[in-house]
C-alpha positions as CSV (number, residue, x, y, z in Angstrom):
1,M,-29.7,-5.9,7.8
2,A,-27.0,-5.0,5.3
3,A,-27.5,-1.8,3.4
4,R,-28.5,-2.4,-0.3
5,L,-26.9,-0.5,-3.1
6,P,-29.4,1.7,-5.1
7,Y,-27.4,1.7,-8.3
8,D,-27.5,-0.5,-11.4
9,V,-25.6,-3.4,-9.9
10,A,-26.8,-6.9,-10.2
11,I,-25.8,-10.5,-9.9
12,V,-25.1,-12.4,-13.1
13,V,-25.6,-16.1,-12.5
14,A,-23.6,-18.5,-14.6
15,D,-25.2,-21.1,-16.8
16,S,-23.8,-24.6,-17.0
17,P,-20.2,-24.5,-18.2
18,S,-19.7,-24.9,-21.9
19,V,-16.7,-25.9,-24.0
20,R,-14.5,-22.8,-24.4
21,P,-13.7,-22.0,-28.0
22,N,-10.1,-22.2,-29.2
23,R,-9.6,-18.5,-29.8
24,A,-6.9,-17.2,-32.1
25,S,-5.5,-14.5,-29.8
26,A,-5.3,-13.4,-26.2
27,Y,-7.3,-10.6,-24.7
28,A,-4.9,-7.6,-24.1
29,M,-4.6,-6.5,-20.4
30,V,-3.6,-3.1,-19.0
31,D,-2.6,-3.1,-15.3
32,L,-2.7,0.1,-13.3
33,F,-1.1,0.6,-9.9
34,A,0.6,-2.8,-10.7
35,G,2.9,-3.2,-7.7
36,P,5.2,-6.2,-8.3
37,G,2.6,-7.8,-10.6
38,G,0.5,-10.1,-8.6
39,M,-2.7,-9.5,-10.5
40,C,-0.8,-9.6,-13.8
41,E,0.9,-12.9,-12.8
42,G,-2.5,-14.6,-12.2
43,F,-4.1,-13.4,-15.4
44,A,-1.0,-14.1,-17.5
45,S,-0.8,-17.7,-16.1
46,L,-4.2,-18.7,-17.5
47,R,-3.7,-20.7,-20.7
48,R,-5.9,-22.5,-23.2
49,S,-5.8,-26.1,-24.1
50,D,-3.3,-25.3,-26.9
51,D,-1.0,-23.6,-24.3
52,T,-1.7,-20.0,-25.5
53,R,-2.5,-17.3,-23.0
54,V,-6.1,-16.2,-22.4
55,F,-4.8,-12.8,-21.3
56,Q,-1.7,-11.0,-22.6
57,P,-0.2,-8.2,-20.5
58,V,0.5,-5.2,-22.8
59,L,1.0,-2.5,-20.3
60,S,1.7,-2.4,-16.5
61,I,2.2,0.9,-14.8
62,E,3.9,1.2,-11.4
63,K,5.4,4.3,-9.7
64,E,7.7,2.6,-7.1
65,P,11.2,2.0,-8.7
66,W,11.9,-1.3,-6.9
67,A,8.4,-2.7,-7.6
68,H,8.8,-1.6,-11.2
69,R,12.1,-3.5,-11.5
70,T,10.4,-6.6,-10.1
71,L,7.6,-6.1,-12.6
72,R,10.0,-5.6,-15.5
73,L,12.1,-8.7,-14.5
74,R,9.0,-10.8,-14.4
75,S,8.0,-9.7,-17.9
76,V,11.4,-10.6,-19.1
77,F,11.1,-14.0,-17.4
78,R,7.7,-14.8,-19.0
79,R,9.1,-14.1,-22.4
80,L,12.2,-16.2,-21.8
81,R,10.2,-19.1,-20.4
82,D,8.0,-19.0,-23.5
83,R,11.2,-19.5,-25.6
84,Q,12.7,-22.0,-23.1
85,E,15.7,-19.7,-22.7
86,T,15.7,-19.1,-18.9
87,T,19.3,-20.1,-18.1
88,A,20.5,-16.5,-17.6
89,Y,17.5,-15.7,-15.5
90,Y,18.3,-18.4,-13.0
91,E,21.9,-17.4,-13.0
92,Y,20.9,-13.9,-12.1
93,T,18.6,-15.0,-9.3
94,R,21.3,-17.2,-7.8
95,G,23.7,-14.2,-7.8
96,T,26.2,-15.6,-10.3
97,I,25.7,-12.9,-12.9
98,Q,24.5,-9.3,-12.7
99,L,21.1,-8.0,-14.0
100,E,22.9,-6.1,-16.7
101,D,24.3,-9.4,-18.0
102,L,20.9,-11.0,-18.1
103,L,19.3,-8.1,-20.0
104,A,22.3,-7.8,-22.4
105,A,22.0,-11.5,-23.2
106,H,18.4,-11.1,-24.3
107,P,17.9,-7.6,-25.8
108,E,14.7,-8.4,-27.7
109,Q,12.9,-9.7,-24.6
110,T,14.3,-6.8,-22.6
111,A,13.0,-4.2,-25.1
112,L,9.5,-5.8,-25.1
113,A,9.5,-5.9,-21.3
114,D,10.5,-2.2,-21.1
115,K,7.6,-1.4,-23.4
116,E,5.2,-3.4,-21.2
117,A,6.4,-2.4,-17.7
118,W,6.4,1.4,-17.3
119,L,7.7,3.4,-14.4
120,A,5.2,6.2,-13.9
121,E,2.7,7.6,-11.4
122,V,-0.9,7.5,-12.5
123,G,-2.5,10.9,-11.7
124,P,-4.0,14.1,-13.1
125,S,-0.5,15.6,-13.9
126,N,0.3,12.9,-16.5
127,H,-3.0,11.7,-17.6
128,E,-2.4,12.5,-21.3
129,E,0.8,10.6,-21.3
130,V,-0.9,7.6,-19.6
131,A,-3.7,7.8,-22.1
132,A,-1.3,7.8,-25.0
133,R,0.5,4.8,-23.6
134,V,-2.8,2.9,-23.2
135,R,-3.8,3.8,-26.8
136,S,-0.5,2.5,-28.1
137,A,-0.6,-0.7,-26.0
138,I,-4.2,-1.7,-27.0
139,A,-3.8,-0.8,-30.7
140,G,-5.0,-3.7,-32.8
141,H,-6.9,-5.3,-30.0
142,R,-10.7,-5.2,-30.4
143,H,-11.2,-6.6,-26.9
144,W,-9.1,-5.8,-23.8
145,I,-9.4,-5.5,-20.1
146,L,-8.3,-3.0,-17.5
147,V,-7.2,-4.4,-14.1
148,G,-5.8,-2.9,-10.8
149,G,-6.8,-0.8,-7.9
150,P,-5.8,2.6,-6.6
151,P,-3.4,2.7,-3.6
152,C,-5.3,1.8,-0.5
153,Q,-3.8,3.8,2.4
154,A,-6.6,6.3,2.4
155,Y,-9.2,3.5,2.5
156,S,-7.6,1.0,4.9
157,L,-8.9,1.1,8.5
158,V,-5.4,1.4,10.0
159,G,-4.4,4.1,7.5
160,R,-7.6,6.1,8.1
161,S,-7.1,6.0,11.8
162,R,-3.5,7.1,11.6
163,M,-4.1,9.9,9.1
164,K,-7.2,11.2,10.7
165,G,-5.6,11.2,14.1
166,S,-2.6,13.2,13.0
167,D,-4.2,15.7,10.6
168,P,-7.9,15.4,9.8
169,T,-7.8,18.2,7.3
170,R,-4.9,16.7,5.4
171,F,-6.7,13.4,5.4
172,E,-9.8,14.9,3.7
173,A,-7.6,16.5,1.1
174,D,-5.5,13.3,0.4
175,H,-5.3,12.9,-3.3
176,R,-5.4,9.1,-2.9
177,H,-9.2,9.3,-2.2
178,F,-9.7,10.1,-5.8
179,L,-7.0,8.2,-7.7
180,Y,-9.9,5.9,-8.6
181,R,-11.0,8.8,-10.8
182,E,-8.0,8.3,-13.0
183,Y,-9.1,4.7,-13.3
184,L,-12.5,6.0,-14.2
185,R,-11.1,8.3,-16.9
186,L,-9.4,5.5,-18.6
187,L,-12.7,3.5,-18.5
188,A,-14.5,6.5,-20.0
189,E,-12.0,7.4,-22.7
190,H,-10.8,3.9,-23.8
191,A,-13.8,1.7,-23.1
192,P,-12.2,-1.6,-22.2
193,T,-14.5,-4.6,-22.8
194,A,-14.2,-5.4,-19.1
195,F,-12.4,-4.4,-15.9
196,V,-11.4,-5.8,-12.6
197,M,-11.0,-3.3,-9.7
198,E,-9.4,-4.4,-6.4
199,N,-9.2,-2.7,-3.1
200,V,-9.1,-3.1,0.7
201,K,-12.2,-4.0,2.7
202,G,-11.9,-0.7,4.5
203,L,-13.2,0.9,1.3
204,L,-16.7,-0.3,2.3
205,S,-16.8,2.0,5.3
206,A,-14.6,4.9,3.9
207,T,-16.2,8.3,3.8
208,H,-15.2,11.6,2.3
209,A,-16.9,14.8,3.4
210,N,-19.2,12.6,5.4
211,Q,-20.4,10.8,2.3
212,P,-19.8,7.0,1.8
213,M,-17.1,6.4,-0.8
214,F,-18.1,2.9,-1.9
215,A,-21.6,3.7,-3.1
216,R,-20.2,6.7,-5.0
217,I,-17.5,4.6,-6.6
218,L,-20.0,2.0,-7.7
219,K,-22.3,4.6,-9.2
220,D,-19.4,6.2,-11.1
221,L,-18.2,2.8,-12.4
222,T,-21.5,2.1,-14.0
223,T,-21.4,5.3,-16.1
224,P,-17.8,6.5,-16.0
225,G,-18.1,9.2,-18.7
226,V,-21.2,10.8,-17.3
227,S,-19.8,10.7,-13.8
228,L,-16.8,12.7,-15.0
229,G,-19.0,15.2,-16.9
230,L,-18.0,13.7,-20.2
231,D,-21.5,13.1,-21.4
232,H,-20.4,12.2,-25.0
233,L,-18.6,9.2,-23.5
234,D,-21.8,7.5,-22.5
235,H,-21.0,3.8,-22.5
236,Q,-22.1,1.9,-19.4
237,Y,-20.9,-1.1,-17.4
238,K,-22.7,-3.9,-15.7
239,L,-21.1,-4.5,-12.4
240,I,-20.7,-8.0,-11.2
241,T,-19.6,-9.8,-8.0
242,V,-17.8,-13.1,-8.3
243,S,-18.1,-13.9,-4.6
244,P,-19.2,-17.4,-3.8
245,D,-21.6,-15.8,-1.3
246,R,-23.5,-13.7,-3.8
247,P,-27.3,-14.1,-3.7
248,I,-28.8,-16.8,-5.9
249,D,-31.6,-14.6,-7.1
250,S,-30.2,-12.7,-10.1
251,T,-32.8,-9.9,-9.7
252,Q,-31.8,-9.1,-6.2
253,S,-29.7,-6.0,-5.6
254,L,-26.3,-6.3,-3.9
255,S,-25.0,-5.1,-0.6
256,P,-21.4,-3.7,-0.3
257,Q,-20.4,-7.0,1.5
258,D,-21.3,-9.0,-1.6
259,F,-18.2,-7.6,-3.3
260,V,-15.8,-8.9,-0.5
261,L,-13.7,-12.0,-1.3
262,R,-12.3,-14.0,1.7
263,C,-9.1,-15.5,0.5
264,E,-9.0,-18.3,3.1
265,E,-12.2,-19.6,1.6
266,L,-10.7,-19.7,-1.9
267,G,-7.6,-21.9,-1.3
268,I,-5.3,-19.0,-0.4
269,P,-3.3,-19.7,2.8
270,Q,-4.1,-16.3,4.2
271,A,-7.1,-14.6,5.8
272,R,-7.0,-11.8,3.4
273,H,-10.3,-10.0,2.7
274,R,-10.5,-7.7,-0.4
275,V,-13.1,-5.9,-2.5
276,I,-13.2,-7.1,-6.1
277,I,-15.5,-5.4,-8.6
278,V,-15.8,-6.9,-12.1
279,G,-17.4,-4.7,-14.8
280,V,-18.4,-5.7,-18.4
281,R,-19.4,-3.1,-21.0
282,R,-23.1,-3.3,-21.6
283,D,-23.1,-2.9,-25.4
284,V,-21.2,-6.3,-25.7
285,L,-23.6,-8.2,-23.5
286,H,-26.1,-10.6,-25.0
287,E,-29.1,-12.5,-23.6
288,G,-27.8,-15.4,-21.6
289,F,-24.4,-13.8,-20.9
290,A,-23.0,-15.2,-17.6
291,I,-20.0,-14.9,-15.3
292,G,-19.8,-17.7,-12.8
293,A,-19.0,-17.4,-9.1
294,L,-15.8,-18.5,-7.5
295,E,-15.9,-21.9,-5.9
296,R,-15.2,-22.4,-2.3
297,R,-12.0,-24.3,-1.7
298,P,-10.7,-26.1,1.4
299,S,-8.7,-24.1,3.9
300,V,-5.0,-24.1,3.4
301,S,-2.7,-23.7,6.5
302,I,0.5,-21.9,6.8
303,D,2.5,-25.1,7.3
304,E,1.3,-26.5,4.0
305,V,3.2,-23.8,2.2
306,I,6.2,-22.8,4.3
307,S,7.2,-25.9,6.2
308,D,9.5,-27.1,3.4
309,L,11.6,-23.9,3.4
310,P,15.1,-24.1,5.0
311,R,15.1,-23.6,8.7
312,I,17.1,-20.4,9.4
313,R,17.7,-18.4,12.5
314,S,17.1,-14.7,13.1
315,G,20.0,-12.3,13.8
316,I,20.6,-10.5,17.0
317,T,21.5,-6.8,17.0
318,P,23.8,-4.9,17.3
319,T,26.5,-7.7,17.0
320,D,25.4,-10.9,15.4
321,S,26.9,-14.4,15.7
322,F,25.3,-17.8,16.1
323,Q,26.9,-18.2,19.6
324,T,25.5,-14.8,20.8
325,W,22.1,-15.7,19.3
326,A,21.9,-19.2,20.8
327,A,23.1,-17.9,24.2
328,A,20.3,-15.3,24.1
329,L,17.7,-18.0,23.4
330,R,18.9,-20.2,26.3
331,D,18.9,-17.3,28.7
332,G,15.4,-16.4,27.6
333,K,14.3,-20.0,28.2
334,K,15.7,-20.0,31.7
335,R,13.7,-16.9,32.6
336,I,10.5,-18.3,31.0
337,S,11.0,-21.7,32.8
338,S,10.8,-20.0,36.2
339,E,7.3,-18.7,35.4
340,M,5.7,-21.0,32.8
341,R,7.1,-24.5,32.6
342,K,4.7,-25.7,29.9
343,V,5.9,-22.9,27.6
344,S,9.5,-23.7,28.5
345,R,9.1,-27.4,27.7
346,S,7.6,-26.6,24.3
347,L,10.9,-24.9,23.4
348,G,12.9,-28.1,23.6
349,S,16.5,-28.2,24.8
350,L,17.9,-25.5,22.4
351,R,21.1,-27.5,22.1
352,T,23.5,-26.3,19.4
353,R,22.8,-29.2,17.1
354,E,19.1,-28.6,17.2
355,L,19.2,-24.9,16.3
356,P,19.6,-23.5,12.8
357,H,23.0,-21.9,12.3
358,E,22.5,-19.9,9.1
359,R,20.4,-16.8,8.3
360,G,19.6,-17.6,4.7
361,G,20.1,-15.2,1.8
362,Q,18.8,-13.9,-1.5
363,F,19.5,-17.5,-2.8
364,V,19.6,-20.6,-0.6
365,A,20.4,-23.9,-2.2
366,G,18.0,-26.7,-1.6
367,A,15.0,-28.7,-2.9
368,A,11.5,-27.3,-2.4
369,A,8.5,-29.5,-1.6
370,P,5.4,-27.7,-0.4
371,S,2.5,-30.0,0.3
372,H,0.0,-27.6,-1.2
373,R,-0.1,-26.9,-4.9
374,P,3.5,-27.9,-5.9
375,D,2.3,-27.6,-9.5
376,W,1.9,-23.9,-8.8
377,Y,4.8,-23.0,-6.5
378,L,7.7,-25.3,-7.7
379,D,10.3,-24.7,-10.3
380,P,13.1,-27.3,-10.1
381,L,15.3,-25.1,-12.3
382,I,15.8,-22.6,-9.5
383,G,17.9,-25.0,-7.5
384,G,16.9,-23.5,-4.2
385,F,14.9,-20.7,-2.6
386,L,14.9,-17.0,-3.5
387,N,14.5,-14.0,-1.1
388,H,14.8,-16.3,2.0
389,E,16.8,-14.2,4.4
390,S,16.1,-13.5,8.1
391,R,16.1,-10.1,9.9
392,G,18.0,-9.2,12.9
393,H,16.1,-8.5,16.2
394,M,16.9,-6.8,19.4
395,L,17.5,-9.0,22.5
396,G,14.2,-8.1,24.0
397,D,12.3,-9.0,20.9
398,L,14.2,-12.3,20.6
399,H,13.0,-13.2,24.1
400,R,9.4,-12.1,23.3
401,Y,9.4,-14.1,20.1
402,L,10.7,-17.2,21.9
403,F,8.0,-16.9,24.6
404,L,5.2,-16.0,22.2
405,S,5.8,-18.9,19.7
406,G,6.2,-21.3,22.6
407,Y,3.0,-20.0,24.2
408,A,1.1,-20.4,20.9
409,A,2.4,-24.0,20.5
410,V,1.0,-24.9,24.0
411,S,-2.2,-22.9,24.0
412,G,-3.2,-23.2,20.3
413,Q,-3.7,-19.5,20.0
414,S,-1.6,-16.4,19.5
415,P,-1.1,-14.7,22.9
416,T,-2.1,-11.1,23.5
417,L,-0.2,-8.4,25.3
418,K,-1.6,-9.3,28.7
419,D,-0.3,-12.8,28.3
420,L,3.3,-11.6,28.4
421,P,5.3,-11.9,31.6
422,K,6.0,-8.5,33.1
423,W,9.7,-8.6,32.1
424,L,8.7,-9.1,28.5
425,L,6.3,-6.2,28.3
426,P,7.4,-3.4,25.9
427,K,9.1,-0.6,27.9
428,H,6.5,2.1,26.9
429,A,5.5,4.9,29.2
430,N,1.8,4.0,28.8
431,I,2.0,0.2,29.0
432,E,0.0,0.0,32.2
433,F,-2.7,2.1,30.7
434,A,-2.7,0.0,27.6
435,L,-3.0,-3.2,29.6
436,K,-5.9,-1.8,31.7
437,K,-7.8,-0.6,28.6
438,G,-7.0,-3.7,26.5
439,M,-5.2,-1.6,24.0
440,F,-2.6,-3.0,21.5
441,N,-3.5,-6.6,22.5
442,D,-2.4,-7.7,19.1
443,R,0.9,-5.9,19.2
444,F,2.6,-9.3,18.7
445,R,1.1,-12.1,16.6
446,V,2.3,-15.6,16.1
447,Q,1.3,-17.2,12.8
448,R,-0.1,-20.6,13.9
449,Y,0.5,-24.0,12.4
450,G,-2.7,-25.6,11.2
451,H,-4.3,-22.3,10.2
452,P,-4.1,-19.8,7.4
453,S,-2.0,-16.8,8.2
454,T,-3.4,-13.4,9.1
455,T,-3.4,-10.8,6.3
456,V,0.1,-10.2,4.9
457,T,0.4,-6.4,4.7
458,S,3.1,-3.9,3.8
459,H,3.5,-3.3,7.6
460,I,5.7,-6.4,7.6
461,S,8.4,-4.2,6.3
462,K,8.6,-2.1,9.5
463,D,8.9,-4.9,12.0
464,G,8.1,-8.6,12.4
465,H,5.9,-8.4,15.4
466,Y,2.7,-9.2,13.5
467,F,4.3,-12.0,11.6
468,I,6.2,-14.2,14.1
469,H,7.2,-17.6,12.7
470,P,5.5,-20.5,14.6
471,D,8.7,-22.5,15.1
472,P,10.3,-21.2,18.4
473,R,13.7,-22.5,17.5
474,Q,13.9,-20.3,14.5
475,C,12.8,-17.4,16.8
476,R,12.2,-14.8,14.1
477,S,9.7,-13.1,11.9
478,L,8.7,-14.4,8.4
479,T,11.1,-14.0,5.5
480,V,10.2,-12.3,2.2
481,R,9.9,-15.8,0.6
482,E,7.6,-17.1,3.4
483,A,5.4,-14.0,3.0
484,A,5.5,-14.5,-0.8
485,R,4.4,-18.2,-0.4
486,L,1.4,-17.0,1.7
487,Q,0.6,-14.5,-1.0
488,T,0.9,-17.4,-3.5
489,F,3.7,-16.1,-5.6
490,P,5.5,-18.9,-7.5
491,D,9.0,-19.7,-6.2
492,N,10.7,-18.4,-9.3
493,Y,9.2,-14.9,-8.7
494,F,12.2,-12.8,-7.7
495,F,11.7,-9.6,-5.8
496,E,14.1,-6.8,-6.5
497,G,15.5,-4.2,-4.1
498,P,16.5,-4.0,-0.4
499,R,14.7,-6.4,1.9
500,T,12.4,-3.6,3.2
501,S,11.2,-2.9,-0.3
502,Q,10.7,-6.6,-1.0
503,Y,8.4,-6.9,2.0
504,I,6.4,-3.8,0.9
505,Q,6.0,-5.3,-2.6
506,V,4.8,-8.6,-1.3
507,G,2.4,-7.1,1.3
508,N,0.8,-4.7,-1.2
509,A,0.3,-7.4,-3.9
510,V,-2.8,-9.2,-5.1
511,P,-2.3,-13.0,-4.5
512,P,-1.7,-14.5,-8.0
513,L,-3.7,-17.6,-7.2
514,L,-6.7,-15.4,-6.4
515,A,-6.2,-13.5,-9.7
516,V,-6.0,-16.6,-11.8
517,Q,-9.4,-17.8,-10.4
518,I,-11.0,-14.5,-11.3
519,A,-9.2,-14.6,-14.7
520,E,-10.7,-18.0,-15.4
521,L,-14.3,-16.8,-14.8
522,L,-13.8,-13.6,-16.8
523,G,-12.0,-15.4,-19.7
524,H,-14.7,-17.9,-20.1
525,A,-17.4,-15.2,-20.1
526,L,-15.5,-13.1,-22.6
527,D,-15.2,-16.1,-24.9
528,T,-19.0,-16.2,-25.2
529,I,-19.3,-12.5,-26.3
530,C,-16.1,-11.7,-28.1
């Protein structure tokens, strides 16, 4: 039986939907640890019947320079789109003008975006500066919300395993365990009407000094001031889960698992599981206050959101050309054919005319047509696809990707390490031991047609082994745009920086289509009390 939480956390069950009032202004939103702005994009996308925003971003804080540049650019774009003055933005994303040209053409929108998107690290060393920025941003707003989640490396299962194994003492002292306390201080000192906190599922099992972190965090979030020893800041929060799995009985206490949202059940083409905690200040609640639960949505497969993207080939290192790449594929097919004819047949003939010749780029001309949610993804003004450029792979990895994607097409499942022919096994000293013990069986993973993808993580920036494209003839890992589609970023969302940074930004983000669903529930509930 799942452990129950002993703290003041309860389910709030929604009444029948009522007509939302036409409010005069949006709720201000402050986004901490904002990344490239996935949470912000979802909340800012929600509009009322008169086309005004329900939530207005007033401050987004991010410490990584490239993610911050993406965040700022998106803020500029939103303002230009509201004024129907996006021509320069599309020229920039197509590479026909420089960023400086875009910003210089729109100084007013750039100044507002610079005020909203702040490059800074949230932490004890600059708490006063952060607090001052928050006070300035929310000035004049009676009701506002705080969103975001502290960096998750110290909570993720992979991160914990890696850090504990290398230096357990350093792991226990890692400041990221307690970055949520900076979130807590802002709750205590500024008392937002509501908050949304997001983190990895590994938070549920994380411990510090042998004490469970999640129960402690929940207790702290209900009384942030008291938990920090600031007893004069004694406002309290009701904590709520929006999971479709939450118990129906509103008097029943919650288990940690009740805070987990499974994205593949919510119309997101990705099996991403995240902890979402919603809190509403108790003094604004009234009898009958309700926040609904998210609705289950049909499963969305990877092909429904990436199959319309231009077919591109991977590169081959160290010297790339189409001829070298195509010859490597044909050679790999011959070797595969001698061992597994079914896999070989699934690869086709690999004739020159059947293979993609180009590797894509930061802008690729064409017409997008995803079968899932074209209303969300598409923007015909782009004139093509952004951030759709392949990586180069070593010869050995090209052969592995060719075999693995072909094997998945035949078997209907992503192969494990033991399914690889001996000549395709990684040349590691401990490979025999790994095979015997069943270690690293998921070292390579093909994303399968007909299914949601596995979780897109920042690890996609290091190699593509976990994110192999299902089409053998492209023989590559996913591009930034394909990963962004799986994360439900609209096609006009441009990611700044080197490709490695773009992957990290996408992998660390909150899916905007998940955020907009949460925003809709919270916006409706706030309209009944504000």
